N, C-alpha and C positions, 0 to 999 in steps of 0.2 A: 373406535377412534373418531372423535368429533373434530370439528373445524379448528378449535383452539389448539388441539394436539398437533394437527398438521402444520399450523402456523408456527408453533413453537419448534417443531422439528426442522422446518424449513429455515427458520432463523438460526438455529444451532448449526445446521450444515453450512450455511453461508459464513458464519463466524469461523468455523473450522477451516474453510477454504481460505479466508483472510489470514489466519494464523499460518497455514501451510505455505501460502505464497510469500509472506514476509519472512518466515523462517528459511525458505528456499533462497530468497534473495540475500539474506544475511550469510548463509552458508556459502553461496556462490561468490559473494563479495570477498569473504575471508579467504576462500580458496584462490581467487584471482590475485589478491594482494600477497598471499604467501608465495604464489608462483613467481611473483616479481623478485622475491628474495633469492630464488634459485634459477637464474636466467639460462635456460637451455635454448630458448628461442626468444622472440620478441614478445614480451608480456603486454598486457593492456595498460594504458595510461591510468593514473589515479582518477583523472577526471571522467574517463569512460566507465571505470568500475563504479564510481560514485553515481554517475548518471543512470546506469543500469539498475543499481540498487534502489535509487530514488523512484524509478519507474515501477519497480515491483512493490515498494512500500505504498505508492499511490494506488496501485491495483488492489492490494490487500485492504487498504482503508476504504475503498469503494465497496468491497464485500461487507466490511463492518457497518458501513452506513446503511446498506440494503438490509442487513440483519436487524439493525436498530429500528428501521422503519417498519419492517414486518412485525417485530415484537410489539411495537406501539399499537399496531392494528388490533392485536389480540386483547390489549388492556388499555383502552383509550381514556384514561383518567387525565385530568388537567395536569397533575404532577408529572405523569409519564410523557405527555405531549411537550411540556416545558423542558423536561430532562432531555427528551429527544432533540428538541430544537437546539439546546446548548451543545449537545454532542455533535449533531450534524454541522453546526456552525464551526466548532473547533476543528473537526475533521475536514470540513470543506476548505477552511483557511490553510490547514496543513497540506491538503491536496493541491491547492492553488500554488502555494509557495514552492512545493517540491516540483510541480510541473514547470513552473517558471524557471527554477534553477536547472532543471533537466534541459529545457530549451536553450538556456544560455550556454550550458556545457556543450551541447551539440553544435551551436554556432561557433564556439571557440575551436572545437575539434575540426570543423570543416573550413575554418579560415585558413588562407594560404600562409605558410610560414615564410618569414623573411621580411 
C-alpha cells in the first residue's frame, strides 16, 4: 500500500462520515417533525429542528471539504486544483449561510417572548 492509496482511503472515509452525519441529521429532523404530529409531550419547535439539522449539514459539509482537499493532494493537476477551488468555494458559502441562519434561529429562540 503506497501513499496515494492511504490518501485515497482517508478521503473516502471522510466522505462517508459526511454522508453519515447528513443522513443522521435528516433522519433526526424527520423524526422530530413527525413527533410534532402526535403530541404526547412538548415537541421541538420547527425553528429548533431546522437549526439542529442545519448544524449537522454544516458538519457533514466540513467532512466533504476535507475529503476534497485530501483527494487533490494525491492528484495535484491544475484542473483538479481549480475544481477543488470551485467546490470548496460553493461548500464554504453554503456553510457560511447555514451557520448564519443557525445563529439567527438561536437568537430568536433565546429572545424573550412578549
